[in-house]
N, C-alpha and C positions, 0 to 999 in steps of 0.2 A: 368366164369365171377365172379368178386368179387366187392363188393361195401362196403363202410364204412360210418358210421355216426359219426360225432363228435359233442358232446353236448355243444358246446360253440359258442359264437358269437363275432365277432370283427367288429366294426363299423368304417369305414373310410369315412363316409358321412359328409362332411362339407358344410355348406351353406353360401355363401358369397353374396347372392343376385343375381338378374339377371335383366337386363334392360328390357327384354321382359315381357310385361304384362301377368300375370297369371302363369308364370313358377313356382314361389316359393309358390304360395298360399296354396297348400295342406300341406306345411311344415312350413309356417311362424309361426303360433301360437305355435306349438310344439317346434320349434327351439328357439323361444323367451323364452319359459319356461325353456328349457335346459340351456340357457345362464344365466337366473336369478338364477336357482338352483346351477349352477356351481359357479357363483360369490359368492353365500352365503356359499359355501363349503358344500352344501347338495348333496353329491356325489351319494348316492343311488337314490335320486329323479332325479338327472341329468341323471344317467345311465338309469333309467326307461324311461325318455323322449327320449334318443337316441334309445332305443329299439322300442319305438312307431314310431319314424322317420323311422327306418329300415322297420318296418312292413308296413307303408304307402308306402314307396318306393317299397317294394317287391310286393305289390298289383298292383301298377301302371306300373311297367316296364315289357317289354316283357321277355320271357325266353331267357337267354343268357348263352352261354357256354364259360367259360374262362379257361385259362391255359391248353389248349388242347395240348397234347404231347404224343409221344411214351415214355414208361417207360420200365424198365428192368424186371418187374414182376407184379404179381397181388396183392401182399400184400401191399397195399397202404392205406393211410388215408389222410384227408384233409391237403395239404401242406407237407405231408411226403411221399416222393417217390424218386426213383433213376432214373433220366432221362436217356434215351437211347441216346448214341452218334449217331447222324445221323438217317437216315430212310432207311437203307439198311438191308435186311433180307435174310437168307439162305432159300432155298425151304423147306416148311413145318415148319419153325420156328414160334412159336406163336408171335403174335403182341399184345401188351398190350397198349391200348389207354386210357389215363387218362384225365379226365376233371372235372371241377367244375361248376355245374349249379347255376344260379342266377335267382331269380324272379319267382320261382315255387309257386304254390298255396297251401294253407293249408286248411284243414277241421278239425274243433274241434269236437271230438266225445262227447258222453254223460258223459264219465268218465273224460274228461278234456285233453285227449291226442290230440296233434296236428298231424294229419295224412297228409302225402304227399307221392307222388310216381311218377314213370316214367314208360313209355314203350319206347322201342327203336327199330328202324328199321335200316338195313344197306343194302348197295349194294356195289359191287366191279366193277370198270370199268378199262379198259385198257387205254393207253395213247391217244387213238383215240376216246374215249368216248363210246365205246361199253360196254354194261352192261354184265358182265360175271356171275353174280349171286347176291344173296342177300336174305334177309328174313325180313318179317314184324313181329313185336312183338317178336323179338328174345330175348329181355330182358323184364321182368315184375317185377318191383321193388316197394315194399311197405315199408314205414317207419312209425313209430309212436314214438312220443317223448313227454315228459312233457314240453319241451321247444319249442319255436319257432326257430328251428334250421335253420340257414342260412349258415352254413359251412359244406358241405358234398362233398365227392369226389366219382366219379364213375370210375371204371376201367373195360373196355370191353376187352375181350380176343377174338382175331380172329386167326384161324389157317386155312390157305389156302393151299391146296395141288394141285399138277398138274400144277402150274403156271410156265411158261417159264421165262427165264431171261428177265427182262424188267422193265418198269415203270408202276405202277398201282395207282389207287386212291380208297381209302375206304371212303365211304360217310355214315356218321352216323347221324340219325335223332332221337332226344330225344323229346318225347311227354309228356307233363305234364298230370297226371291222373286227376287232380281236376280243370282243366281249359282247354281252347282251345289253350293254349300256346304251341309252338313247336319251336325247333331250330335245325339247321343242320350244321355239320362241315365236311370239306373235308380234308383228309390227304393223301399226295402223299407218295408212298413207292417204293423201288426198290428191286426186287428179283435178287440176284447175282448168 
C-alpha cells in the first residue's frame, strides 16, 4: 500500500448564499472579509480568509471519499495517477484503489505540526453478497505537516488469490483517526 501527501491546498469553495436559514452562518463573516480583501487587492489576506473558510468547512463536513477509481499502479499522488481502463483483472493481479479523502480531522501538536491520519478496513464479497474475506485495520496511516493539508491521495493495494472467474465487490472503509468520522466505498471488479 502506498500513500502520498501533497503540501498544497486548492480551494474551490464559493458561497453564493442560501435561502435556507442558518446554512451559510458559519461562513458568512469569513466570506465577507474575503470579498473585502479581494476587492482591495489584498491577496495574501484574501487567501488567508479562504484557508479559514476551508478549515471551517473541513471541521463541519462528514468524511467523504472522492475520485475513487482503480489505477494502474501504486506510485500516485494527489491528482497524479494513471487510471485503469475498466475493472477487469487477471487472477492474482494486484488491484490499486485510488481515493481522495475530504473532511478528516486535524490535531495540532506542541511543535505546531498538523497531525491527521486514517485506519482502513476492507472486505470482499461475491456478486450474491457472500463475504469471502477481509481485514480490519489493514492500513494504519499517520501524517504530520506544517500546513493544514487538504489535498492527499491514498492508494490501497489488494491482491486476491484463488478467485474464480466472476464478479466481486471490494468494500473499503476509511476511518478518521482524530474524529469519529468514517466513510465507505464499494468497487465492483471482474476476474477474467
